[in-house]
Structure formats: structure tokens, C-alpha cells
N, CA, C and O of each residue as an XYZ file, in Angstrom:
372
protein
N       0.838     -1.172      0.000
C       0.000      0.000      0.000
C       0.882      1.234      0.000
O       1.369      1.660      1.047
N       1.073      1.770     -1.105
C       1.857      2.978     -1.234
C       0.904      4.149     -1.434
O       0.537      4.495     -2.557
N       0.514      4.748     -0.315
C      -0.392      5.888     -0.403
C       0.387      7.175     -0.204
O       1.485      7.195      0.352
N      -0.195      8.189     -0.657
C       0.372      9.505     -0.516
C       0.324      9.908      0.959
O      -0.638      9.591      1.659
N       1.335     10.592      1.420
C       1.406     11.045      2.809
C       0.256     11.991      3.131
O      -0.307     11.935      4.224
N      -0.094     12.853      2.193
C      -1.175     13.806      2.384
C      -2.521     13.083      2.581
O      -3.328     13.497      3.414
N      -2.762     12.012      1.821
C      -3.997     11.244      1.928
C      -4.051     10.547      3.278
O      -5.115     10.494      3.895
N      -2.933     10.014      3.750
C      -2.886      9.340      5.045
C      -3.162     10.324      6.188
O      -3.858      9.984      7.146
N      -2.621     11.532      6.088
C      -2.856     12.540      7.120
C      -4.325     12.952      7.125
O      -4.928     13.077      8.190
N      -4.908     13.167      5.936
C      -6.321     13.509      5.853
C      -7.202     12.385      6.398
O      -8.187     12.651      7.086
N      -6.859     11.145      6.101
C      -7.622     10.007      6.612
C      -7.522      9.941      8.136
O      -8.512      9.634      8.801
N      -6.364     10.220      8.692
C      -6.192     10.233     10.147
C      -7.027     11.335     10.801
O      -7.675     11.108     11.822
N      -7.005     12.515     10.211
C      -7.789     13.635     10.736
C      -9.283     13.306     10.644
O     -10.034     13.585     11.578
N      -9.710     12.726      9.547
C     -11.115     12.360      9.383
C     -11.515     11.305     10.415
O     -12.611     11.371     10.972
N     -10.641     10.337     10.675
C     -10.949      9.304     11.667
C     -11.078      9.908     13.062
O     -11.972      9.527     13.818
N     -10.213     10.826     13.405
C     -10.277     11.483     14.718
C     -11.562     12.306     14.828
O     -12.233     12.263     15.859
N     -11.909     13.050     13.784
C     -13.120     13.862     13.804
C     -14.379     12.993     13.892
O     -15.303     13.316     14.638
N     -14.418     11.901     13.138
C     -15.571     11.003     13.186
C     -15.702     10.343     14.559
O     -16.810     10.172     15.069
N     -14.580      9.978     15.143
C     -14.617      9.382     16.486
C     -15.123     10.394     17.501
O     -15.944     10.059     18.356
N     -14.639     11.634     17.415
C     -15.106     12.680     18.334
C     -16.594     12.949     18.138
O     -17.323     13.139     19.112
N     -17.051     12.967     16.885
C     -18.465     13.179     16.604
C     -19.315     12.037     17.163
O     -20.381     12.279     17.729
N     -18.852     10.807     17.010
C     -19.589      9.651     17.530
C     -19.668      9.692     19.059
O     -20.712      9.392     19.639
N     -18.566     10.064     19.705
C     -18.573     10.171     21.168
C     -19.527     11.282     21.605
O     -20.261     11.114     22.579
N     -19.526     12.399     20.908
C     -20.403     13.518     21.247
C     -21.875     13.136     21.085
O     -22.688     13.420     21.964
N     -22.218     12.501     19.978
C     -23.601     12.082     19.749
C     -24.007     11.016     20.763
O     -25.143     11.017     21.238
N     -23.103     10.115     21.098
C     -23.394      9.107     22.120
C     -23.632      9.739     23.485
O     -24.528      9.324     24.219
N     -22.832     10.736     23.819
C     -23.017     11.435     25.101
C     -24.346     12.170     25.126
O     -25.032     12.163     26.148
N     -24.725     12.806     24.022
C     -26.014     13.486     23.955
C     -27.166     12.491     24.103
O     -28.131     12.767     24.815
N     -27.074     11.345     23.444
C     -28.123     10.335     23.561
C     -28.209      9.819     25.003
O     -29.305      9.646     25.535
N     -27.061      9.576     25.631
C     -27.043      9.111     27.011
C     -27.681     10.139     27.946
O     -28.485      9.782     28.807
N     -27.325     11.407     27.778
C     -27.897     12.452     28.615
C     -29.398     12.619     28.374
O     -30.153     12.911     29.302
N     -29.818     12.435     27.142
C     -31.245     12.495     26.838
C     -32.008     11.383     27.540
O     -33.046     11.637     28.151
N     -31.506     10.147     27.460
C     -32.155      9.032     28.145
C     -32.095      9.200     29.662
O     -33.043      8.849     30.365
N     -30.997      9.728     30.160
C     -30.874      9.980     31.596
C     -31.897     11.031     32.040
O     -32.516     10.893     33.096
N     -32.069     12.068     31.243
C     -33.071     13.075     31.558
C     -34.480     12.496     31.565
O     -35.277     12.812     32.449
N     -34.792     11.653     30.589
C     -36.110     11.007     30.560
C     -36.303     10.091     31.764
O     -37.396     10.028     32.325
N     -35.249      9.382     32.164
C     -35.349      8.504     33.332
C     -35.573      9.318     34.609
O     -36.346      8.910     35.475
N     -34.914     10.446     34.727
C     -35.099     11.304     35.909
C     -36.516     11.854     35.939
O     -37.147     11.887     36.995
N     -37.019     12.285     34.795
C     -38.396     12.795     34.732
C     -39.386     11.701     35.099
O     -40.328     11.945     35.853
N     -39.183     10.490     34.569
C     -40.080      9.377     34.898
C     -40.020      9.051     36.389
O     -41.049      8.758     36.998
N     -38.826      9.099     36.981
C     -38.682      8.827     38.405
C     -39.411      9.867     39.243
O     -40.089      9.524     40.212
N     -39.274     11.132     38.875
C     -39.944     12.203     39.623
C     -41.459     12.069     39.508
O     -42.170     12.232     40.499
N     -41.958     11.774     38.313
C     -43.400     11.601     38.125
C     -43.893     10.417     38.952
O     -44.951     10.498     39.576
N     -43.139      9.322     38.963
C     -43.513      8.145     39.744
C     -43.541      8.458     41.238
O     -44.464      8.042     41.938
N     -42.547      9.183     41.729
C     -42.510      9.542     43.144
C     -43.656     10.489     43.512
O     -44.245     10.360     44.585
N     -43.974     11.432     42.631
C     -45.109     12.324     42.887
C     -46.421     11.544     42.927
O     -47.291     11.828     43.750
N     -46.560     10.575     42.051
C     -47.769      9.747     42.041
C     -47.873      8.940     43.337
O     -48.956      8.848     43.915
N     -46.766      8.353     43.801
C     -46.785      7.618     45.064
C     -47.129      8.540     46.228
O     -47.906      8.165     47.107
N     -46.560      9.737     46.242
C     -46.862     10.696     47.304
C     -48.345     11.042     47.295
O     -48.978     11.117     48.348
N     -48.896     11.254     46.097
C     -50.296     11.612     45.988
C     -51.196     10.482     46.492
O     -52.180     10.740     47.185
N     -50.868      9.236     46.150
C     -51.666      8.086     46.595
C     -51.565      7.929     48.107
O     -52.578      7.709     48.771
N     -50.360      8.038     48.661
C     -50.195      7.925     50.113
C     -50.959      9.027     50.840
O     -51.573      8.782     51.878
N     -50.920     10.227     50.299
C     -51.623     11.357     50.906
C     -53.132     11.114     50.895
O     -53.809     11.365     51.892
N     -53.651     10.635     49.789
C     -55.076     10.357     49.678
C     -55.493      9.237     50.629
O     -56.546      9.321     51.260
N     -54.664      8.179     50.735
C     -54.976      7.094     51.660
C     -54.934      7.569     53.108
O     -55.789      7.190     53.907
N     -53.953      8.391     53.451
C     -53.868      8.908     54.820
C     -55.069      9.792     55.133
O     -55.617      9.721     56.234
N     -55.480     10.614     54.191
C     -56.645     11.473     54.399
C     -57.899     10.620     54.568
O     -58.755     10.934     55.395
N     -58.011      9.545     53.790
C     -59.168      8.670     53.896
C     -59.174      7.952     55.245
O     -60.223      7.784     55.866
N     -57.977      7.527     55.694
C     -57.871      6.866     56.998
C     -58.244      7.825     58.121
O     -58.987      7.459     59.032
N     -57.735      9.046     58.060
C     -58.064     10.048     59.069
C     -59.546     10.379     59.037
O     -60.173     10.549     60.083
N     -60.094     10.468     57.861
C     -61.507     10.798     57.717
C     -62.409      9.705     58.265
O     -63.464     10.010     58.819
N     -62.027      8.444     58.127
C     -62.875      7.358     58.628
C     -62.846      7.304     60.148
O     -63.828      6.875     60.754
N     -61.767      7.719     60.782
C     -61.696      7.735     62.246
C     -62.483      8.905     62.823
O     -63.046      8.800     63.913
N     -62.523     10.007     62.104
C     -63.150     11.204     62.643
C     -64.598     11.381     62.196
O     -65.301     12.244     62.720
N     -65.048     10.583     61.247
C     -66.381     10.831     60.702
C     -67.484     10.396     61.641
O     -68.571     10.972     61.600
N     -67.255      9.403     62.489
C     -68.284      8.924     63.390
C     -69.394      8.208     62.649
O     -70.533      8.180     63.116
N     -69.083      7.637     61.516
C     -70.097      6.945     60.733
C     -70.552      5.699     61.466
O     -69.780      5.084     62.202
N     -71.797      5.330     61.266
C     -72.377      4.186     61.968
C     -71.824      2.895     61.395
O     -71.523      2.791     60.206
N     -71.700      1.921     62.273
C     -71.287      0.606     61.814
C     -72.522     -0.143     61.336
O     -73.531      0.484     61.013
N     -72.466     -1.438     61.285
C     -73.582     -2.232     60.797
C     -74.794     -2.172     61.706
O     -75.905     -2.398     61.227
N     -74.647     -1.881     62.981
C     -75.773     -1.838     63.931
C     -76.386     -0.449     63.926
O     -75.670      0.550     63.849
N     -77.698     -0.382     64.007
C     -78.325      0.946     64.070
C     -78.037      1.612     65.406
O     -78.092      0.972     66.457
N     -77.734      2.884     65.357
C     -77.471      3.642     66.571
C     -76.068      3.487     67.110
O     -75.708      4.150     68.083
N     -75.271      2.636     66.509
C     -73.900      2.427     66.995
C     -72.998      3.503     66.414
O     -73.127      3.876     65.248
N     -72.093      3.991     67.233
C     -71.137      4.989     66.778
C     -69.826      4.296     66.469
O     -69.391      3.391     67.180
N     -69.218      4.739     65.404
C     -67.920      4.183     65.055
C     -66.858      4.957     65.820
O     -66.808      6.185     65.751
N     -66.032      4.261     66.530
C     -65.014      4.930     67.322
C     -63.689      4.223     67.194
O     -63.460      3.450     66.264
N     -62.841      4.493     68.121
C     -61.523      3.874     68.119
C     -61.594      2.556     68.857
O     -62.303      2.439     69.856
N     -60.880      1.578     68.384
C     -60.840      0.283     69.031
C     -59.662      0.274     69.997
O     -58.539      0.623     69.635
N     -59.937     -0.128     71.218
C     -58.880     -0.250     72.208
C     -58.637     -1.735     72.401
O     -59.532     -2.488     72.783
N     -57.437     -2.127     72.137
C     -57.106     -3.528     72.231
C     -56.687     -3.850     73.656
O     -55.977     -3.064     74.283
N     -57.115     -4.985     74.172
C     -56.764     -5.349     75.542
C     -56.726     -6.854     75.709
O     -56.858     -7.617     74.752
N     -56.546     -7.243     76.922
C     -56.429     -8.652     77.242
C     -57.407     -8.964     78.364
O     -57.567     -8.156     79.279
N     -58.062    -10.110     78.315
C     -59.023    -10.518     79.323
C     -58.406    -11.640     80.142
O     -57.929    -12.632     79.592
N     -58.419    -11.475     81.466
C     -57.909    -12.520     82.361
C     -58.941    -12.784     83.451
O     -59.574    -11.860     83.962
N     -59.096    -14.016     83.785
C     -60.018    -14.393     84.847
C     -59.196    -14.602     86.111
O     -58.167    -15.277     86.099
N     -59.671    -14.011     87.197
C     -58.963    -14.176     88.468
C     -59.023    -15.625     88.918
O     -59.941    -16.368     88.570
N     -58.034    -16.004     89.692
C     -57.995    -17.385     90.184
C     -59.047    -17.627     91.256
O     -59.341    -18.784     91.557
N     -59.640    -16.560     91.857
C     -60.670    -16.708     92.878
C     -61.988    -17.189     92.271
O     -62.766    -17.877     92.931
N     -62.232    -16.824     91.014
C     -63.462    -17.243     90.364
C     -63.314    -18.697     89.921
O     -62.529    -18.999     89.022
N     -64.059    -19.583     90.544
C     -63.959    -21.007     90.205
C     -65.272    -21.477     89.596
O     -65.830    -22.490     90.016
N     -65.756    -20.750     88.620
C     -66.999    -21.162     87.969
C     -66.643    -22.060     86.801
O     -65.781    -21.731     85.986
N     -67.307    -23.181     86.730
C     -67.051    -24.133     85.637
C     -68.184    -24.146     84.677
O     -68.150    -24.884     83.693
């Protein structure tokens, strides 16, 4: 391969420029996809926040509304959990 020195230099410069252009376009594409991923993440987090907020408001509203349960005249209130123990003095069978 006996090529002219000028042609070899031009080919080298063209290869360097094409490589730089490819790296630049690749970086732009990467940043574009990264930006879209960040936007999608923010939208997803806002949606989760909105759902949690709505559920918390609904939970708070059901405790404070005083809505009736299945029985007529019954008030809906807070449930207090406890334990029932029978004294050892009571010997009823």
C-alpha cells in the first residue's frame, strides 16, 4: 500500500473527527435518556406521594367521621385492644 502522505494525514484527521463526533452524539443520547429517566422517576414519586396522601386522608376521615357501623345507633369509634384474664378466685365451671 503505497499511499500519498497527504492522503494518510487527511484520513487520520477524518478518523479522529468522526470518532469525536460519535462520542459527542453518544453522550447526547445518554444524557437524553438519563433526563427522561429522571423525569419518569420524579413523576412516579409524585404519584406515590399523591396516593399515600389520599390514603392517609381517607384513613383520618374514617376515624373522625363517626359513621355508623352495621348496627343501628352504633357509633364508630376507636378500638382499644386489651387482654381478658379471669382471676384465680373465680372457680366457675
